[in-house]
N, CA, C and O of each residue as an XYZ file, in Angstrom:
896
protein
N     -14.997    -28.310      5.374
C     -13.763    -27.461      4.974
C     -12.460    -27.917      5.139
O     -11.685    -27.594      4.239
N     -11.933    -28.708      6.226
C     -10.867    -29.308      6.464
C     -10.807    -30.142      5.521
O      -9.693    -30.090      5.001
N     -11.622    -31.060      4.940
C     -11.264    -31.892      3.889
C     -11.037    -31.578      2.435
O     -10.425    -32.262      1.616
N     -11.729    -30.250      2.235
C     -11.416    -29.495      0.950
C      -9.833    -28.831      1.130
O      -9.147    -28.824      0.108
N      -9.310    -28.350      2.222
C      -8.109    -28.011      2.131
C      -7.054    -28.779      2.145
O      -5.938    -28.396      1.795
N      -7.401    -30.249      2.668
C      -6.520    -31.132      2.492
C      -6.494    -31.921      1.163
O      -5.610    -32.767      1.020
N      -7.435    -31.701      0.138
C      -7.542    -32.062     -1.109
C      -6.700    -31.307     -1.901
O      -6.179    -31.878     -2.859
N      -6.406    -29.879     -1.655
C      -5.391    -29.323     -2.275
C      -3.946    -29.791     -2.355
O      -3.339    -29.914     -1.291
N      -3.187    -30.130     -3.763
C      -1.944    -30.547     -3.511
C      -0.784    -29.420     -3.406
O      -0.933    -28.222     -3.647
N       0.279    -30.002     -3.036
C       1.320    -29.006     -2.941
C       1.522    -28.056     -4.209
O       1.589    -26.827     -4.208
N       1.609    -29.033     -5.413
C       1.719    -28.386     -6.719
C       0.761    -27.547     -6.968
O       1.119    -26.445     -7.384
N      -0.328    -27.733     -6.840
C      -1.668    -26.890     -7.061
C      -1.541    -25.372     -6.294
O      -1.908    -24.292     -6.757
N      -0.951    -25.617     -5.071
C      -1.145    -24.492     -4.148
C       0.006    -23.291     -4.626
O      -0.051    -22.077     -4.431
N       1.184    -24.188     -5.403
C       2.569    -23.302     -5.773
C       1.948    -22.852     -7.283
O       2.349    -21.757     -7.676
N       1.232    -23.409     -7.963
C       0.726    -22.889     -9.363
C      -0.088    -21.777     -9.208
O      -0.097    -20.921    -10.093
N      -0.945    -21.634     -7.963
C      -1.853    -20.591     -7.707
C      -1.108    -19.524     -7.188
O      -1.283    -18.387     -7.625
N      -0.017    -19.848     -5.998
C       0.699    -18.639     -5.856
C       1.433    -18.136     -6.607
O       1.524    -16.919     -6.453
N       2.095    -18.612     -7.485
C       2.797    -17.966     -8.683
C       2.092    -17.372     -9.819
O       2.709    -16.609    -10.562
N       0.970    -17.623    -10.010
C      -0.042    -17.049    -10.917
C      -0.744    -15.699     -9.949
O      -1.055    -14.653    -10.519
N      -0.895    -15.838     -8.781
C      -1.630    -14.737     -7.997
C      -0.639    -13.568     -7.484
O      -0.848    -12.359     -7.578
N       0.419    -14.168     -6.953
C       1.602    -13.480     -6.239
C       2.257    -12.656     -7.347
O       3.467    -12.752     -7.144
N       2.049    -11.928     -8.371
C       2.516    -11.442     -9.610
C       2.517     -9.893     -9.498
O       1.683     -9.341     -8.781
N       3.471     -9.159    -10.218
C       3.351     -7.808    -10.325
C       1.813     -7.191    -10.921
O       1.454     -6.038    -10.683
N       1.166     -7.963    -11.558
C       0.063     -7.754    -12.251
C      -0.973     -7.700    -10.992
O      -1.691     -6.712    -11.146
N      -1.211     -8.210    -10.139
C      -1.872     -8.285     -9.043
C      -1.331     -7.611     -7.602
O      -1.968     -7.820     -6.569
N      -0.302     -6.915     -7.600
C       0.303     -6.245     -6.747
C       0.344     -4.668     -6.532
O       0.698     -3.976     -7.486
N      -0.003     -4.063     -5.320
C      -0.005     -2.661     -5.157
C       0.949     -2.470     -3.830
O       1.105     -3.352     -2.985
N       1.513     -1.273     -3.793
C       2.340     -1.189     -2.695
C       2.000      0.707     -2.666
O       2.043      1.486     -3.618
N       1.794      0.885     -1.753
C       1.434      2.067     -1.377
C       1.696      2.273      0.242
O       1.619      1.483      1.183
N       2.089      3.883      0.149
C       2.372      4.490      1.214
C       1.977      6.017      1.417
O       1.522      6.723      0.518
N       2.232      6.458      2.819
C       1.686      7.749      3.081
C       2.634      8.169      3.965
O       2.991      7.366      4.826
N       3.289      9.639      3.926
C       4.117      9.895      5.206
C       5.493      9.656      4.900
O       6.316      9.859      5.792
N       5.871      9.256      3.772
C       7.359      8.694      3.678
C       8.152     10.023      3.321
O       7.944     10.668      2.293
N       9.058     10.347      4.264
C       9.829     11.222      4.176
C      11.148     11.190      3.281
O      11.742     12.265      3.201
N      11.593     10.293      2.717
C      12.472      9.552      1.591
C      11.921      9.100      0.733
O      11.760      7.885      0.842
N      11.383      9.713     -0.452
C      10.917      8.541     -1.054
C      11.798      8.142     -2.331
O      11.529      7.068     -2.869
N      12.658      8.795     -2.769
C      13.886      7.965     -3.588
C      14.326      6.704     -2.476
O      14.427      5.577     -2.960
N      14.548      6.855     -1.214
C      14.912      5.598     -0.449
C      14.008      4.654     -0.552
O      14.348      3.508     -0.844
N      12.454      5.059     -0.281
C      11.220      4.201     -0.152
C      11.137      3.254     -1.722
O      11.072      2.028     -1.810
N      11.160      4.137     -2.726
C      11.115      3.401     -4.027
C      12.397      2.456     -4.193
O      12.100      1.338     -4.612
N      13.680      2.654     -3.967
C      14.776      1.945     -3.845
C      14.724      0.583     -2.988
O      15.189     -0.495     -3.356
N      14.017      0.865     -1.683
C      13.968     -0.353     -1.032
C      12.747     -1.413     -1.595
O      12.813     -2.639     -1.691
N      11.799     -0.653     -1.877
C      10.748     -1.181     -2.693
C      11.205     -2.303     -3.970
O      10.783     -3.454     -4.081
N      12.230     -1.572     -4.920
C      12.628     -2.231     -6.006
C      13.742     -3.283     -5.643
O      14.094     -4.239     -6.334
N      14.159     -2.949     -4.567
C      15.105     -4.290     -3.882
C      14.233     -5.433     -3.605
O      14.630     -6.522     -4.020
N      12.991     -5.379     -2.910
C      12.471     -6.236     -1.879
C      11.149     -6.942     -3.519
O      10.902     -8.136     -3.689
N      10.736     -6.103     -4.169
C      10.043     -6.681     -5.438
C      10.217     -6.580     -6.953
O       9.450     -6.912     -7.856
N      11.318     -6.086     -6.983
C      11.893     -5.856     -8.294
C      11.522     -7.118     -9.109
O      10.975     -7.155    -10.212
N      11.977     -8.250     -8.253
C      12.035     -9.660     -9.169
C      10.609    -10.212     -9.309
O      10.462    -11.343     -9.773
N       9.701     -9.585     -8.987
C       8.532    -10.736     -9.183
C       8.149    -10.551    -10.916
O       8.428     -9.718    -11.778
N       7.483    -11.625    -10.870
C       7.307    -11.782    -11.840
C       6.015    -10.687    -12.505
O       5.105    -10.181    -11.848
N       6.270    -10.525    -13.975
C       5.257     -9.524    -14.397
C       3.899    -10.319    -14.256
O       3.094     -9.749    -13.519
N       3.549    -11.291    -14.702
C       2.160    -11.751    -14.434
C       1.427    -10.941    -15.212
O       1.875     -9.966    -15.816
N      -0.113    -11.454    -15.222
C      -0.937    -10.879    -15.861
C      -2.231    -10.389    -14.740
O      -2.492    -11.251    -13.900
N      -2.929     -9.289    -14.669
C      -3.717     -8.846    -13.427
C      -5.062    -10.157    -13.767
O      -5.409    -10.634    -14.847
N      -5.511    -10.404    -12.525
C      -6.598    -11.577    -12.925
C      -7.700    -11.142    -13.529
O      -8.099    -10.000    -13.299
N      -8.338    -11.943    -14.358
C      -9.481    -11.797    -15.166
C     -10.583    -11.477    -14.210
O     -10.695    -11.980    -13.092
N     -11.341    -10.648    -14.712
C     -12.563    -10.144    -14.034
C     -13.443    -11.512    -13.719
O     -13.679    -12.437    -14.496
N     -13.864    -11.354    -12.318
C     -14.814    -12.347    -11.968
C     -16.340    -12.100    -12.299
O     -16.818    -11.244    -11.555
N     -17.277    -12.648    -13.262
C     -18.632    -11.827    -13.535
C     -19.379    -12.462    -12.424
O     -19.314    -13.690    -12.372
N     -20.062    -11.854    -11.544
C     -21.237    -11.969    -10.731
C     -22.391    -12.975    -11.159
O     -22.908    -12.781    -12.260
N     -22.819    -13.989    -10.410
C     -23.738    -14.833    -10.725
C     -24.749    -15.142     -9.534
O     -25.784    -15.809     -9.517
N     -24.100    -14.439     -8.565
C     -24.961    -14.856     -7.122
C     -24.629    -16.326     -6.775
O     -23.523    -16.767     -7.088
N     -25.607    -17.166     -6.091
C     -25.190    -18.521     -5.598
C     -25.660    -18.422     -3.838
O     -26.182    -17.513     -3.191
N     -25.312    -19.464     -3.555
C     -25.570    -20.232     -2.064
C     -24.624    -21.089     -1.552
O     -24.206    -22.159     -1.996
N     -24.310    -20.402     -0.439
C     -23.451    -21.308      0.413
C     -24.063    -21.762      1.843
O     -24.243    -20.859      2.660
N     -24.347    -22.882      2.156
C     -24.840    -23.498      3.539
C     -23.869    -24.393      4.039
O     -23.181    -25.209      3.425
N     -23.927    -24.036      5.633
C     -23.062    -24.965      6.322
C     -23.947    -25.414      7.176
O     -24.555    -24.523      7.769
N     -24.290    -26.736      7.503
C     -25.123    -26.970      8.650
C     -24.062    -27.671      9.929
O     -23.054    -28.376      9.883
N     -24.725    -27.178     10.843
C     -23.638    -27.387     12.352
C     -24.633    -27.624     13.386
O     -25.708    -27.027     13.340
N     -24.386    -28.364     14.222
C     -25.420    -28.710     15.691
C     -25.495    -27.631     16.494
O     -25.844    -27.859     17.653
N     -25.247    -26.447     16.173
C     -25.284    -25.334     17.253
C     -26.374    -25.046     17.403
O     -27.215    -25.534     16.649
N     -26.831    -23.965     18.640
C     -28.279    -23.743     18.655
C     -28.436    -22.409     17.865
O     -29.573    -21.946     17.947
N     -27.456    -21.603     17.035
C     -27.329    -20.270     16.957
C     -27.466    -20.566     15.305
O     -27.015    -21.637     14.900
N     -28.050    -19.683     14.396
C     -27.922    -19.688     12.980
C     -27.354    -18.322     12.556
O     -27.547    -17.300     13.214
N     -26.656    -18.365     11.437
C     -26.277    -16.968     10.741
C     -26.351    -16.553      9.441
O     -25.455    -16.960      8.701
N     -27.213    -15.829      8.967
C     -27.417    -15.669      7.547
C     -26.931    -14.418      6.816
O     -27.042    -13.352      7.421
N     -26.427    -14.417      5.634
C     -25.987    -13.304      5.046
C     -26.640    -12.959      3.681
O     -26.299    -13.705      2.764
N     -27.516    -11.969      3.373
C     -28.026    -11.965      1.929
C     -27.294    -10.691      1.157
O     -27.109     -9.668      1.815
N     -26.947    -10.732      0.004
C     -26.356     -9.657     -0.557
C     -26.712     -9.503     -2.346
O     -27.300    -10.405     -2.943
N     -26.462     -8.813     -2.719
C     -26.705     -8.316     -4.070
C     -25.780     -7.468     -4.462
O     -25.170     -6.672     -3.748
N     -25.644     -7.676     -5.893
C     -24.690     -6.733     -6.657
C     -24.721     -5.306     -6.644
O     -25.771     -4.749     -6.966
N     -23.488     -4.479     -6.243
C     -23.536     -3.162     -6.543
C     -22.232     -2.672     -6.919
O     -21.197     -2.914     -6.297
N     -22.343     -1.847     -8.150
C     -21.048     -1.707     -8.979
C     -20.438     -0.351     -8.292
O     -19.215     -0.234     -8.379
N     -21.006      0.465     -7.762
C     -20.722      1.641     -7.339
C     -20.195      1.557     -5.636
O     -21.100      1.363     -4.824
N     -19.042      1.671     -5.197
C     -18.465      1.419     -3.742
C     -19.113      2.244     -2.967
O     -19.488      1.793     -1.885
N     -19.421      3.661     -3.302
C     -20.116      4.682     -2.446
C     -21.523      4.572     -2.226
O     -22.060      4.978     -1.195
N     -22.219      3.954     -3.311
C     -23.351      3.822     -3.179
C     -23.853      2.514     -2.215
O     -24.770      2.493     -1.394
N     -22.786      1.280     -2.668
C     -22.997      0.280     -1.709
C     -22.753      0.439     -0.015
O     -23.302     -0.291      0.810
N     -21.760      1.611      0.335
C     -21.721      1.933      1.489
C     -22.856      2.526      1.876
O     -23.254      2.069      2.948
N     -23.442      3.253      1.485
C     -24.751      3.889      1.869
C     -25.684      2.942      1.769
O     -26.538      3.115      2.639
N     -25.883      2.089      1.147
C     -26.989      1.035      1.087
C     -26.515      0.036      2.658
O     -27.398     -0.339      3.430
N     -25.316     -0.211      2.860
C     -25.294     -0.863      3.694
C     -25.380     -0.239      4.959
O     -25.684     -0.926      5.934
N     -25.117      1.167      5.097
C     -25.568      1.493      6.263
C     -27.166      1.913      6.517
O     -27.610      2.236      7.619
N     -27.926      1.844      5.305
C     -29.408      1.875      5.329
C     -29.838      0.779      6.085
O     -30.578      0.910      7.060
N     -29.394     -0.335      5.671
C     -29.707     -1.668      6.299
C     -28.976     -2.213      7.440
O     -29.155     -3.355      7.865
N     -28.230     -1.453      7.880
C     -27.235     -1.617      9.007
C     -26.666     -3.047      8.489
O     -26.836     -4.082      9.135
N     -26.148     -3.004      7.565
C     -25.370     -4.428      6.907
C     -24.076     -4.043      6.462
O     -23.357     -3.256      7.079
N     -23.758     -4.639      5.314
C     -22.245     -4.641      4.825
C     -22.287     -4.190      3.675
O     -23.304     -3.751      3.139
N     -21.089     -4.256      3.137
C     -20.960     -3.927      1.615
C     -19.506     -4.095      1.282
O     -18.726     -3.601      2.095
N     -18.995     -4.706      0.228
C     -17.564     -4.900     -0.210
C     -17.503     -4.406     -2.018
O     -18.384     -4.255     -2.865
N     -16.296     -4.297     -2.034
C     -16.194     -3.435     -3.399
C     -14.799     -4.001     -3.885
O     -13.860     -4.217     -3.118
N     -14.774     -4.226     -5.316
C     -13.916     -5.055     -6.256
C     -13.613     -4.176     -7.560
O     -14.321     -3.254     -7.965
N     -12.664     -4.545     -8.024
C     -12.246     -3.595     -9.316
C     -13.478     -3.825    -10.431
O     -13.720     -2.904    -11.211
N     -14.242     -5.052    -10.494
C     -15.025     -5.110    -11.378
C     -16.771     -5.158    -10.881
O     -17.637     -5.046    -11.749
N     -17.080     -5.306     -9.660
C     -18.369     -5.511     -9.201
C     -18.021     -5.203     -7.530
O     -16.876     -5.081     -7.097
N     -19.076     -5.122     -6.832
C     -19.212     -5.220     -5.626
C     -20.611     -5.657     -5.041
O     -21.552     -5.981     -5.765
N     -20.653     -5.638     -3.844
C     -21.712     -6.369     -3.232
C     -22.200     -5.352     -1.969
O     -21.368     -4.702     -1.334
N     -23.436     -5.302     -1.725
C     -24.267     -4.910     -0.364
C     -25.110     -5.740     -0.153
O     -25.432     -6.613     -0.959
N     -25.753     -5.525      1.362
C     -26.345     -7.025      1.856
C     -26.789     -6.415      3.320
O     -26.528     -5.297      3.766
N     -27.614     -7.587      3.997
C     -28.159     -7.804      5.172
C     -27.292     -8.907      5.902
O     -26.657     -9.783      5.315
N     -27.353     -8.756      7.085
C     -27.143    -10.156      7.817
C     -27.383     -9.942      9.014
O     -27.347     -8.806      9.486
N     -27.697    -11.103      9.769
C     -28.075    -11.288     11.209
C     -28.175    -12.797     11.474
O     -27.930    -13.651     10.623
N     -28.582    -13.054     12.806
C     -28.361    -14.295     13.353
C     -29.716    -14.642     13.964
O     -30.546    -13.733     13.984
N     -30.081    -15.925     14.502
C     -31.136    -16.220     15.234
C     -30.984    -17.526     16.012
O     -29.973    -18.218     15.894
N     -31.769    -17.776     16.627
C     -31.962    -19.505     17.402
C     -32.415    -20.079     16.331
O     -33.205    -19.677     15.476
N     -31.620    -21.444     16.497
C     -31.972    -22.557     15.405
C     -33.722    -22.788     15.434
O     -34.466    -23.007     16.390
N     -33.997    -22.647     14.051
C     -35.409    -22.807     13.706
C     -36.065    -21.271     13.142
O     -37.115    -21.184     12.505
N     -35.295    -20.249     13.487
C     -35.537    -19.191     13.064
C     -35.065    -18.595     11.728
O     -35.047    -17.370     11.610
N     -34.683    -19.384     10.722
C     -34.193    -18.882      9.613
C     -34.847    -18.229      8.610
O     -34.464    -17.426      7.759
N     -36.086    -18.803      8.910
C     -37.218    -18.286      7.558
C     -37.624    -16.890      7.912
O     -37.707    -15.938      7.135
N     -37.815    -16.902      8.922
C     -38.503    -15.300      9.910
C     -37.162    -14.527      9.571
O     -37.293    -13.483      8.933
N     -36.022    -14.886      9.892
C     -35.112    -14.047      9.562
C     -34.617    -13.339      8.194
O     -34.042    -12.268      8.004
N     -35.080    -14.393      7.281
C     -34.650    -14.061      6.125
C     -35.886    -13.549      5.402
O     -35.730    -13.055      4.286
N     -37.206    -13.629      5.983
C     -38.185    -12.735      5.741
C     -37.831    -11.015      5.984
O     -37.886    -10.023      5.256
N     -37.498    -11.233      7.217
C     -37.222     -9.702      7.794
C     -36.012     -9.003      6.794
O     -36.300     -7.907      6.311
N     -34.950     -9.468      6.532
C     -34.110     -9.095      5.917
C     -34.624     -8.588      4.208
O     -34.249     -7.586      3.601
N     -35.535     -9.605      3.768
C     -35.807     -9.453      2.362
C     -36.705     -8.398      2.601
O     -36.773     -7.722      1.575
N     -37.550     -7.872      3.648
C     -38.352     -6.846      3.954
C     -37.665     -5.499      4.071
O     -38.209     -4.496      3.608
N     -36.431     -5.442      4.702
C     -35.688     -4.554      5.159
C     -35.069     -3.999      3.276
O     -35.134     -2.799      3.008
N     -34.633     -4.812      2.394
C     -34.060     -4.727      1.396
C     -35.106     -3.943      0.550
O     -34.900     -2.848      0.027
N     -36.260     -4.663      0.493
C     -37.456     -4.085     -0.447
C     -37.811     -2.868      0.077
O     -38.477     -2.166     -0.683
N     -37.484     -2.287      1.471
C     -38.334     -1.139      1.732
C     -37.367     -0.068      1.287
O     -37.800      1.071      1.109
N     -36.107     -0.340      1.096
C     -35.040      0.504      0.531
C     -35.261      0.698     -0.876
O     -35.362      1.801     -1.414
N     -35.341     -0.568     -1.527
C     -35.665     -0.454     -2.865
C     -37.094      0.435     -3.313
O     -37.305      0.843     -4.455
N     -37.950      0.614     -2.214
C     -39.205      1.163     -2.784
C     -39.057      2.801     -2.464
O     -39.770      3.628     -3.033
N     -38.176      3.110     -1.613
C     -37.638      4.761     -1.578
C     -37.222      4.982     -0.455
O     -37.749      4.396      0.491
N     -36.237      5.826     -0.263
C     -35.389      6.290      1.027
C     -35.771      7.708      1.342
O     -35.871      8.525      0.427
N     -35.986      8.032      2.578
C     -36.296      9.210      3.024
C     -34.954     10.135      3.057
O     -33.806      9.695      2.998
N     -35.345     11.562      3.167
C     -34.423     12.259      3.176
C     -33.673     12.018      4.787
O     -32.465     11.792      4.853
N     -34.255     12.070      5.633
C     -33.636     11.785      7.008
C     -32.746     10.301      7.001
O     -31.621     10.133      7.471
N     -33.336      9.618      6.538
C     -32.754      8.309      6.577
C     -31.220      8.114      5.454
O     -30.226      7.431      5.701
N     -31.436      8.798      4.459
C     -30.268      9.095      3.512
C     -29.211      9.862      4.192
O     -27.999      9.647      4.230
N     -30.015     10.935      4.799
C     -28.563     11.541      5.415
C     -27.984     10.865      6.590
O     -26.770     10.778      6.775
N     -28.852     10.405      7.351
C     -27.951      9.552      8.371
C     -27.024      8.390      7.697
O     -25.914      8.061      8.117
N     -27.530      7.970      6.849
C     -26.569      6.669      6.514
C     -25.423      7.381      5.627
O     -24.239      7.043      5.640
N     -25.951      8.380      4.887
C     -24.598      9.112      3.995
C     -23.559      9.263      5.032
O     -22.417      8.813      4.942
N     -24.076      9.979      6.092
C     -22.855     10.832      7.103
C     -22.198      9.289      7.835
O     -21.070      9.368      8.323
N     -22.697      8.365      7.870
C     -22.157      7.084      8.727
C     -21.144      6.710      7.746
O     -19.947      6.601      8.011
N     -21.764      6.486      6.404
C     -20.806      5.872      5.523
C     -19.505      6.525      5.135
O     -18.457      5.916      4.918
N     -19.718      8.099      5.056
C     -18.589      9.123      4.886
C     -17.491      8.801      6.185
O     -16.333      8.410      6.037
N     -18.097      9.042      7.334
C     -17.293      8.897      8.733
C     -16.266      7.486      8.856
O     -15.112      7.452      9.284
N     -17.002      6.486      8.393
C     -16.494      5.157      7.997
C     -15.155      5.180      6.974
O     -14.088      4.569      7.032
N     -15.657      6.099      6.068
C     -14.716      6.082      4.661
C     -13.460      7.243      5.242
O     -12.387      7.213      4.639
N     -13.606      8.136      6.281
C     -12.779      9.268      6.662
C     -11.337      8.548      6.903
O     -11.375      7.437      7.430
N     -10.265      9.009      6.611
C      -8.970      8.653      6.830
C      -8.479      9.203      8.141
O      -7.530      8.695      8.739
N      -9.140     10.243      8.574
C      -8.617     11.073      9.741
C      -7.255     11.424      9.724
O      -6.689     11.682     10.787
N      -6.538     11.475      8.437
C      -5.591     11.937      7.951
C      -4.181     11.253      8.449
O      -3.044     11.630      8.167
N      -4.629      9.986      9.382
C      -3.545      9.023      9.660
C      -2.879      8.587      8.616
O      -3.648      8.294      7.701
N      -1.227      8.341      8.249
C      -0.828      8.192      7.409
C      -0.894      6.567      7.052
O      -0.773      6.194      5.885
N      -1.117      5.531      8.264
C      -1.579      4.251      8.180
C      -2.914      4.040      7.334
O      -2.923      3.126      6.509
N      -3.768      4.647      7.459
C      -4.982      4.836      6.902
C      -4.857      5.258      5.466
O      -5.279      4.430      4.659
N      -4.415      6.261      5.027
C      -4.285      6.805      3.904
C      -3.574      5.894      2.698
O      -3.917      5.712      1.530
N      -2.475      5.414      3.450
C      -1.831      4.199      2.950
C      -2.679      2.723      2.522
O      -2.536      1.993      1.541
N      -3.435      2.649      3.474
C      -4.691      1.489      2.998
C      -5.303      1.625      2.241
O      -5.426      0.864      1.281
N      -6.125      3.060      2.508
C      -7.125      3.493      1.296
C      -6.445      3.710      0.021
O      -7.198      3.486     -0.927
N      -5.364      4.043     -0.284
C      -4.812      4.048     -1.523
C      -4.602      2.800     -2.165
O      -4.795      2.483     -3.339
N      -4.107      2.041     -1.055
C      -3.904      0.431     -2.012
C      -4.886     -0.349     -2.096
O      -4.833     -1.246     -2.937
N      -5.989     -0.221     -1.287
C      -7.319     -0.862     -1.372
C      -7.877     -0.163     -3.144
O      -8.189     -0.773     -4.167
N      -7.809      1.122     -2.887
C      -8.436      1.846     -4.114
C      -8.059      1.351     -5.575
O      -8.765      1.124     -6.558
N      -6.429      1.249     -5.321
C      -5.693      0.556     -6.848
C      -5.878     -0.591     -7.058
O      -5.740     -0.986     -8.216
N      -6.271     -1.567     -5.960
C      -6.074     -2.863     -6.005
C      -7.622     -3.468     -6.705
O      -7.770     -4.415     -7.479
N      -8.631     -2.575     -6.137
C     -10.010     -2.688     -6.457
C     -10.671     -2.095     -7.449
O     -11.467     -2.680     -8.185
N     -10.275     -0.521     -7.536
C     -10.963      0.162     -8.866
C      -9.755      0.822     -9.932
O     -10.118      1.501    -10.893
N      -8.326      0.561     -9.671
C      -7.658      0.554    -10.691
C      -7.196      2.206    -10.650
O      -6.381      2.728    -11.410
N      -7.885      2.817     -9.642
C      -7.417      4.035     -9.471
C      -7.065      4.518     -8.280
O      -7.848      4.148     -7.405
N      -5.887      5.443     -7.757
C      -5.584      6.096     -6.398
C      -6.711      6.958     -6.115
O      -7.270      7.729     -6.895
N      -6.991      6.712     -4.812
C      -8.290      7.657     -3.875
C      -7.986      7.237     -2.368
O      -7.873      6.107     -1.893
N      -7.894      8.405     -1.799
C      -7.846      7.846     -0.028
C      -9.077      8.014      0.556
O      -9.179      8.294      1.750
N     -10.232      7.837     -0.332
C     -11.301      7.958      0.069
C     -12.595      7.785     -0.674
O     -12.320      7.655     -1.867
N     -13.892      7.729     -0.469
C     -14.706      7.285     -1.216
C     -15.341      8.485     -1.844
O     -15.180      9.483     -1.141
N     -15.996      8.701     -2.921
C     -16.614     10.208     -3.336
C     -18.334     10.119     -3.374
O     -19.013      9.711     -4.317
N     -18.719     10.525     -2.320
C     -20.257     10.462     -2.268
C     -21.062     11.669     -3.186
O     -22.284     11.754     -3.307
N     -20.207     12.427     -3.697
C     -21.157     13.373     -4.366
C     -22.136     13.252     -5.306
O     -22.892     14.118     -5.745
N     -22.047     12.053     -5.582
C     -23.132     11.614     -7.003
C     -24.009     10.865     -5.988
O     -24.954     10.376     -6.606
N     -24.070     10.601     -4.774
C     -24.976      9.664     -4.045
C     -26.144     10.131     -3.559
O     -26.082     11.223     -2.995
N     -27.249      9.567     -3.630
C     -28.403     10.530     -3.474
C     -29.359      9.272     -3.011
O     -29.189      8.072     -3.227
N     -30.613     10.061     -2.174
C     -31.568      9.039     -1.965
C     -32.453      8.074     -3.072
O     -32.665      6.863     -3.131
N     -32.782      9.026     -3.763
C     -33.189      8.347     -5.180
C     -32.018      7.377     -5.851
O     -32.415      6.306     -6.309
N     -30.677      7.666     -5.933
C     -30.064      6.770     -6.770
C     -29.803      5.584     -5.894
O     -29.790      4.504     -6.484
N     -29.571      5.572     -4.473
C     -29.752      4.547     -3.743
C     -30.934      3.636     -3.849
O     -30.735      2.430     -3.992
N     -32.056      4.080     -3.795
C     -33.399      3.345     -4.182
C     -33.308      2.628     -5.456
O     -33.480      1.424     -5.642
N     -33.010      3.545     -6.314
C     -32.901      2.788     -8.167
C     -31.562      1.913     -7.885
O     -31.614      0.834     -8.476
N     -30.586      2.073     -7.262
C     -29.704      0.674     -7.153
C     -30.198     -0.329     -6.628
O     -30.209     -1.392     -7.249
N     -30.678     -0.234     -5.464
C     -31.501     -1.427     -4.726
C     -32.595     -2.222     -5.598
O     -32.617     -3.430     -5.832
N     -33.513     -1.210     -6.025
C     -34.248     -1.807     -6.685
C     -33.997     -2.765     -8.054
O     -34.551     -3.823     -8.350
N     -32.867     -1.941     -8.842
C     -32.287     -2.681     -9.906
C     -31.638     -4.138     -9.118
O     -31.958     -5.212     -9.626
N     -30.977     -4.146     -8.219
C     -30.106     -5.149     -7.712
C     -30.853     -6.478     -7.508
O     -30.370     -7.562     -7.833
N     -32.318     -6.287     -6.832
C     -32.913     -7.278     -6.147
C     -33.966     -7.896     -7.028
O     -34.991     -8.476     -6.672
N     -33.346     -7.573     -8.726
C     -33.994     -8.242     -9.971
C     -33.006     -9.350    -10.283
O     -33.392    -10.289    -10.979
N     -31.708     -9.315     -9.802
C     -30.933    -10.068    -10.309
C     -30.713    -11.270     -9.029
O     -31.382    -11.275     -7.996
N     -29.632    -12.259     -9.362
C     -29.795    -13.344     -8.335
C     -29.325    -13.090     -7.128
O     -28.312    -12.390     -7.153
N     -29.756    -13.459     -5.896
C     -29.138    -12.561     -4.605
C     -27.942    -14.027     -4.439
O     -27.919    -15.148     -4.948
N     -27.129    -13.358     -3.547
C     -26.213    -14.022     -3.053
C     -26.429    -14.726     -1.558
O     -26.585    -13.821     -0.739
N     -26.484    -15.897     -0.996
C     -26.974    -16.070      0.364
C     -26.069    -16.966      0.921
O     -25.640    -17.927      0.283
N     -25.687    -16.673      2.280
C     -24.566    -17.642      2.741
C     -25.309    -17.931      4.355
O     -25.746    -16.935      4.933
N     -25.386    -18.800      4.793
C     -25.853    -19.452      5.741
C     -24.934    -20.510      6.738
O     -23.994    -21.122      6.231
N     -25.199    -20.644      7.875
C     -24.215    -21.097      8.630
C     -25.229    -21.552      9.956
O     -25.742    -20.723     10.709
N     -25.398    -22.973     10.072
C     -26.261    -23.390     11.784
C     -26.878    -24.395     11.238
O     -26.616    -25.020     10.209
N     -28.139    -24.566     12.381
C     -29.029    -25.863     12.013
C     -29.558    -25.854     10.959
O     -29.732    -26.871     10.286
N     -30.002    -24.402     10.539
C     -30.770    -24.184      9.279
C     -31.859    -25.144      8.794
O     -31.990    -25.585      7.652
N     -32.699    -25.412      9.990
C     -34.129    -26.300      9.705
C     -34.891    -25.798      9.169
O     -35.790    -26.580      8.859
N     -35.092    -24.562      8.769
C     -35.990    -23.647      8.277
C     -35.548    -22.761      7.015
O     -36.222    -22.208      6.145
N     -34.286    -22.825      7.217
C     -33.662    -22.079      6.042
C     -34.034    -22.202      4.585
O     -33.740    -23.269      4.046
N     -34.624    -21.292      3.875
C     -35.168    -21.132      2.449
C     -33.810    -21.351      1.586
O     -32.636    -21.065      1.821
N     -34.554    -22.072      0.324
C     -33.143    -22.337     -0.542
C     -33.262    -21.025     -1.604
O     -34.318    -20.459     -1.889
N     -32.049    -20.715     -2.071
C     -32.145    -19.494     -3.194
C     -32.850    -19.241     -3.821
O     -32.920    -18.018     -3.944
N     -33.811    -19.989     -4.618
C     -34.831    -19.720     -5.485
C     -36.192    -19.175     -4.788
O     -37.061    -18.463     -5.290
N     -36.122    -19.678     -3.583
C     -36.852    -19.468     -2.692
C     -37.155    -17.755     -2.421
O     -38.140    -17.017     -2.453
N     -35.718    -17.626     -2.146
C     -35.324    -16.238     -1.385
C     -35.511    -15.206     -2.467
O     -35.822    -14.028     -2.294
N     -35.224    -15.959     -3.862
C     -35.394    -14.920     -4.885
C     -36.599    -14.806     -5.149
O     -36.880    -13.688     -5.580
N     -37.630    -15.667     -5.050
C     -39.052    -15.307     -5.184
C     -39.648    -14.471     -4.274
O     -40.798    -14.089     -4.486
N     -39.093    -14.151     -3.367
C     -39.435    -13.225     -2.083
C     -39.564    -11.881     -2.699
O     -40.480    -11.133     -2.356
N     -38.618    -11.514     -3.663
C     -38.553    -10.245     -4.005
C     -39.565     -9.894     -5.401
O     -39.619     -8.750     -5.852
């Protein structure tokens, strides 16, 4: 990874910064501001000269694999699939005790875990089993628990800093302002259907460790 960083030239880094840090890719959000006009004036003074630029083009999801071999005694694996709805992804993450991320054009949900070196295959089998179980159906009690946990995690608690952070993330990732996720359209059946559809696509697999028994991505895909 160090060699990859060293291969980036100053000119390439400057070009990337110029294309990325532009008005088209920027969001400034705030909550609890007493003097809105003063806030706007300060924002214009600080960022008014930013180049217009264009919003970054959507990156199509294609799955893929990243593995980093190390000599340590512990291995870590993450297995994810595409999920376009942030609220559904958040509930799926809680059903799996896993994770979810959401962007403007797509999102991911999945499971992760760690094991002693040599246990990677068994760990992947366990994660695959958990995801397949959700895809086959979600009980009312499991859904209620996962949905409540997801809603609690997304709750702003009324703190201005949390509201501003959620508004900014919402604008940046979805293109609309929202202080939280809307779970009203999420159900046990919709979560199972989303998972069942997701596992038909290419998975995204990341692993680090000894990886002596870590299956390749095509093998992982075939396990579904």
